[in-house]
C-alpha positions as a printed Julia matrix, in Angstrom:
301×3 Matrix{Float64}:
  55.68  141.23   81.13
  53.25  141.16   84.0
  50.31  140.3    81.78
  52.21  137.43   80.17
  53.36  135.86   83.45
  50.13  134.07   84.39
  49.64  132.88   80.83
  53.13  131.35   80.69
  52.57  129.73   84.08
  49.29  128.28   82.88
  50.96  126.85   79.77
  53.67  125.26   81.93
  51.09  123.75   84.25
  49.12  122.42   81.29
  52.23  120.65   79.99
  53.05  119.23   83.44
  49.46  118.29   84.1
  49.28  116.31   80.87
  50.77  113.35   82.71
  48.15  113.57   85.48
  44.67  112.07   85.5
  41.93  114.44   84.37
  40.36  114.55   87.82
  43.7   115.51   89.38
  44.24  118.3    86.86
  40.82  119.72   87.69
  41.63  119.78   91.43
  45.17  121.12   91.25
  45.63  123.34   88.21
  44.59  126.71   89.74
  47.19  126.28   92.5
  49.87  124.72   90.3
  49.85  127.84   88.14
  52.08  129.34   90.86
  53.13  126.45   93.09
  54.18  123.7    90.68
  57.79  124.12   91.83
  56.92  123.59   95.5
  55.32  120.18   95.07
  55.59  117.21   92.75
  52.13  117.0    91.12
  52.53  113.37   90.03
  53.67  112.25   93.5
  50.84  114.19   95.13
  48.25  112.66   92.79
  49.27  109.13   93.88
  49.64  109.96   97.58
  47.11  109.34  100.35
  45.92  112.93   99.89
  45.66  112.68   96.13
  41.85  112.66   96.17
  41.49  115.99   97.94
  42.03  119.51   96.65
  44.55  122.04   97.91
  41.75  124.2    99.38
  40.62  121.29  101.59
  43.72  121.79  103.75
  44.79  125.38  103.04
  41.56  126.83  104.38
  43.01  130.32  104.74
  44.29  130.63  101.17
  41.78  131.88   98.55
  41.93  130.68   94.96
  42.33  134.28   93.85
  46.01  135.1    94.59
  45.18  138.83   94.76
  42.59  138.41   97.51
  43.46  138.88  101.15
  44.28  135.86  103.26
  41.12  134.79  105.05
  40.47  133.08  108.36
  39.33  129.43  108.28
  35.6   129.01  108.74
  36.11  126.33  111.41
  36.91  127.82  114.86
  38.65  124.67  116.08
  41.14  124.98  113.23
  41.9   128.59  114.14
  42.6   127.69  117.78
  44.77  124.7   116.92
  46.69  126.58  114.22
  47.69  129.21  116.77
  49.27  126.45  118.89
  51.01  124.82  115.94
  52.83  127.85  114.56
  56.18  126.43  115.59
  55.65  123.1   113.8
  55.6   124.28  110.21
  55.17  127.09  107.71
  51.5   126.27  107.15
  49.92  125.9   110.62
  46.37  126.16  109.26
  46.96  123.3   106.82
  48.5   121.25  109.63
  45.58  122.03  111.94
  42.97  121.21  109.31
  43.73  117.49  109.58
  42.09  117.53  113.03
  38.7   118.46  111.58
  35.76  116.16  112.16
  35.6   115.29  108.45
  39.3   114.34  108.25
  41.37  112.73  111.03
  39.47  113.81  114.15
  39.65  110.39  115.82
  43.39  110.08  115.28
  43.97  113.65  116.42
  42.06  112.97  119.64
  44.48  110.13  120.38
  47.56  112.18  119.52
  46.34  115.11  121.6
  46.17  112.91  124.7
  49.47  111.11  124.01
  52.9   112.0   125.34
  53.86  113.4   121.92
  50.71  115.5   121.55
  51.0   116.88  125.07
  54.56  118.0   124.33
  53.46  119.76  121.14
  50.28  121.4   122.45
  51.13  122.02  126.09
  54.92  122.05  126.21
  57.36  124.92  126.01
  57.89  126.47  122.54
  61.22  124.72  121.92
  59.78  121.36  123.03
  56.66  121.92  120.92
  58.85  122.4   117.85
  60.92  119.29  118.57
  58.23  116.84  119.68
  56.86  114.36  117.16
  53.71  115.38  115.31
  52.05  114.39  112.01
  54.77  115.59  109.63
  57.61  114.2   111.74
  56.32  110.64  111.32
  54.33  110.68  108.08
  56.43  113.14  106.09
  55.24  115.89  103.78
  51.44  116.05  103.37
  52.02  116.3    99.62
  53.76  112.92   99.49
  52.2   110.81  102.25
  52.21  107.18  101.16
  49.01  105.21  101.36
  49.25  103.27  104.63
  50.64   99.79  104.26
  49.61   97.32  106.92
  52.15   94.67  105.98
  54.99   93.37  108.11
  57.49   95.61  106.28
  55.8    98.69  107.77
  56.42   97.43  111.29
  60.16   97.18  110.71
  60.28  100.69  109.2
  58.47  102.1   112.23
  61.35  101.21  114.55
  63.85  103.19  112.48
  61.38  106.06  112.24
  61.28  106.36  116.04
  65.08  106.2   116.11
  65.26  109.61  114.42
  64.59  111.11  117.85
  65.18  108.33  120.36
  68.65  107.46  119.0
  69.83  111.06  118.59
  72.29  111.85  121.45
  71.69  115.6   121.13
  67.92  115.23  121.29
  68.13  112.73  124.16
  70.4   114.96  126.22
  68.39  118.11  125.59
  65.05  116.64  126.65
  66.17  114.08  129.23
  65.04  110.94  127.41
  66.19  107.41  128.19
  69.57  107.06  126.39
  69.36  103.26  126.25
  66.14  102.86  124.25
  67.65  102.34  120.81
  70.73  100.38  121.89
  68.72   97.92  123.99
  66.19   97.46  121.18
  68.93   96.69  118.67
  70.53   94.18  121.05
  67.22   92.44  121.71
  65.8    89.59  119.62
  63.24   92.02  118.22
  65.93   94.41  117.03
  68.12   91.66  115.61
  65.21   90.35  113.55
  64.44   93.88  112.36
  68.03   94.35  111.14
  67.64   91.15  109.14
  64.5    92.69  107.58
  62.38   89.97  109.17
  58.68   90.58  108.72
  57.92   89.04  112.1
  60.04   91.52  114.06
  58.27   93.58  116.7
  58.62   97.33  116.26
  58.16  100.16  118.75
  54.45  100.53  117.93
  53.76   96.87  118.73
  54.67   97.5   122.36
  54.07  101.21  122.91
  51.2   101.83  120.53
  51.05  104.18  117.57
  49.15  107.44  118.07
  48.09  106.74  121.66
  51.44  106.57  123.49
  51.72  107.25  127.22
  54.5   107.22  129.78
  55.12  103.9   131.48
  53.8   105.21  134.81
  50.47  106.13  133.2
  47.82  103.45  133.82
  46.69  103.84  130.19
  50.13  102.89  128.84
  50.46   99.54  127.08
  53.76   99.02  128.88
  52.44   99.89  132.32
  53.1    96.96  134.72
  49.34   96.31  134.9
  49.0    96.05  131.09
  52.32   94.69  129.92
  51.3    91.02  130.12
  48.41   91.64  127.7
  50.72   93.63  125.41
  53.3    90.85  125.25
  50.52   88.27  124.99
  49.42   89.71  121.66
  52.45   87.96  120.13
  53.62   85.61  122.89
  50.5    83.64  123.73
  50.1    82.88  127.41
  52.64   85.49  128.53
  52.5    86.14  132.27
  53.39   89.41  134.08
  56.86   88.09  134.84
  57.52   87.42  131.15
  57.92   91.11  130.34
  60.53   91.58  133.07
  63.01   89.69  130.88
  63.29   92.79  128.67
  63.56   96.46  129.46
  65.16   99.53  127.93
  67.91   99.45  130.53
  71.36   97.83  130.18
  71.78   94.5   131.93
  73.56   95.1   135.24
  73.72   93.02  138.39
  72.07   95.73  140.49
  69.65   97.03  137.9
  68.46   93.89  136.12
  69.93   90.76  137.7
  67.89   88.25  135.66
  69.0    89.75  132.36
  72.6    90.05  133.57
  72.7    86.39  134.64
  71.09   85.17  131.42
  73.41   87.26  129.24
  76.56   86.1   131.04
  75.42   82.48  131.29
  74.83   82.16  127.57
  77.99   84.11  126.76
  80.12   81.75  128.87
  78.19   78.74  127.57
  78.73   79.79  123.94
  82.43   80.6   124.24
  82.99   77.62  126.53
  81.4    75.26  124.0
  83.38   76.74  121.12
  86.57   76.58  123.19
  85.93   72.96  124.21
  85.26   71.9   120.61
  88.37   73.75  119.39
  90.5    72.12  122.1
  89.05   68.7   121.28
  89.88   69.13  117.58
  93.43   70.29  118.35
  94.05   67.36  120.71
  92.63   64.95  118.14
  94.88   66.36  115.41
  97.86   66.14  117.76
  97.03   62.52  118.58
  96.73   61.62  114.92
 100.07   63.24  114.18
 101.75   61.32  117.0
 100.26   58.07  115.74
 101.53   58.8   112.26
 105.04   59.5   113.57
 105.08   56.26  115.56
 104.0    54.25  112.52
 106.74   55.87  110.47
 109.4    54.95  113.02
 108.22   51.32  113.17
 108.45   51.02  109.41
 112.0    52.38  109.49
 113.04   49.81  112.11
 111.51   46.98  110.13
């Protein structure tokens, strides 16, 4: 039975691999002999990682399943993997994306960002919860090829909401509880709900991989930089322009301008509708009275 196991697995992989391109079969078949149930070979072949082999990421896993697990040859991967053990079952594979021949530039940005600092320098529970590659991009075996269209921007907002709209997550880590609600109530959020391609998403204001706290001078939403950030879409935006929106509810004490604008337009809208409705009712009443008077005159005549 033991001698027939690998042969049966190889036959199964051959049948599955028949639907894959020849180059993909050559890269994957040794690993799929055992792992074809863990991944979808067809989906992986068409993903952003479809042109690389399994061994390019799983540096500590030899092709011979009977050999001992080895240490990656790149020291930086070993160090990073030790700090990423809480983020996934394959810390070496997750760390390998930071190599100089893969996503080193992106990793450098993430490492310095508020998310990367929480993962690499935070407490163990925070490191597990903070956003990292897989939390945003999904499984490395199914990562879609990056789309730069307007549809991607709208999806990004709902991706961030997985954490920033979760009451449990917000309460546990002391995040701003009004981020998602104020975004949805804003013109940006309303356009996003209508699937408008022109809607601004979180990354348009806060950045993508390089996100900092508002108080940080490097942040795109820092008071010194916010005019330039808004000006990317709203040409000629001045520093005061950005003060018309914040991730805080509109209150008289907290944000008087927003509170006044919200209440002014609310009263204006309902007042206009009420005035028009009253005008129509009075007009109908007048027409009815005129009709009754005409009827009475005809009866007298």
